[in-house]
Steps between C-alpha positions, in 0.01 A plus 500: 500500500675830539676622808236765552218244504684289760541799731130580477405140582732495806354825627144366470599186692647705789186718527267199507717323759489812725122521478457133591741534793296795638175309485653212688617729777149638551345157537776359724378436862666693780778320678482453882645802680403730215469866594164533324215579742268209575124568530379512860147456635339816628322454838227746590556657843262371767242754612479534877241721672626850561499636858210727401295208368565302819401788725186593307271226643606592854430868435161421348414281797586785737284741300196270502531415868209665687603762756437399858189652657552759776476358850164547671485732798234530768357807671238541771271769365181671615190418296208736553148360492174626654268404784169331438306828533722678244581769752879489520810328370645197676872415491618142465863384481591258228829355373550571130750324274655679204807522276456860380315817597222442249457144631465646849217722369336197338518309828363793700205552265428124499485510881283814482241300303452234772295510818690443823208405725151626581634830634750555219327507161645579160332765284722394209407131467243565223720752316702349213863602449602535134862594570740648753803700385773690679717771347708761681291491817163498320285191554237469225201271556255428220182354648145397409211570740191281451163626621505283814824667613362854478426667834361827629716801579629370841585162348676664203719698738588182689592322175749777423626522859572129533696511172704811577584390856613160375717622211638821650668305783767404245777757462528448123136607439455879483175515299218276378334530160162324510343418163164339431510280190798701377332838548583780745144549630380803698352284776562140603135420580324825418514671837846635573744678272800285410844660482740411221729396646435462873814630669651385829479758776842607614 
């Protein structure tokens, strides 16, 4: 064997030894205290309700809570009826309960539709009330008059007089719009002209 062949064989041995040494280093387990980073478990952060989520049910409960009803008040009012002969109006005092101006009108008209004795008769008891509204001093009554509630000219005047005297005693009523089945008729019972609206005398 020549000197050149020996040198080549030695060189090949050194290269193979280096490769084997590198592979061994890769497979060698880490010694205790090694600086290599150890894998750590990742813990998901706990989810706690946010202040907004906690407050939401309370806010919703407040929104759904029904508002308290206005306190009832009472007022002694004059209710105008008529005598048995239908000659004149008769005044009777009655205590009305209400929580608003329109409720006071409802109570007054309900009292207007009831007799208060043999000498204090209601001309409104057979007249049906569809609705009562109040807007900016105007009280609007929509009524229905059956045949048995229709009267002659004197009785028609008394029907209007008992209504206007009863409702115009309230300061918040300046005019009355009287409708029959939703219509602004020329006459309530066919005898007297009906104003639209009927205005309070100053």
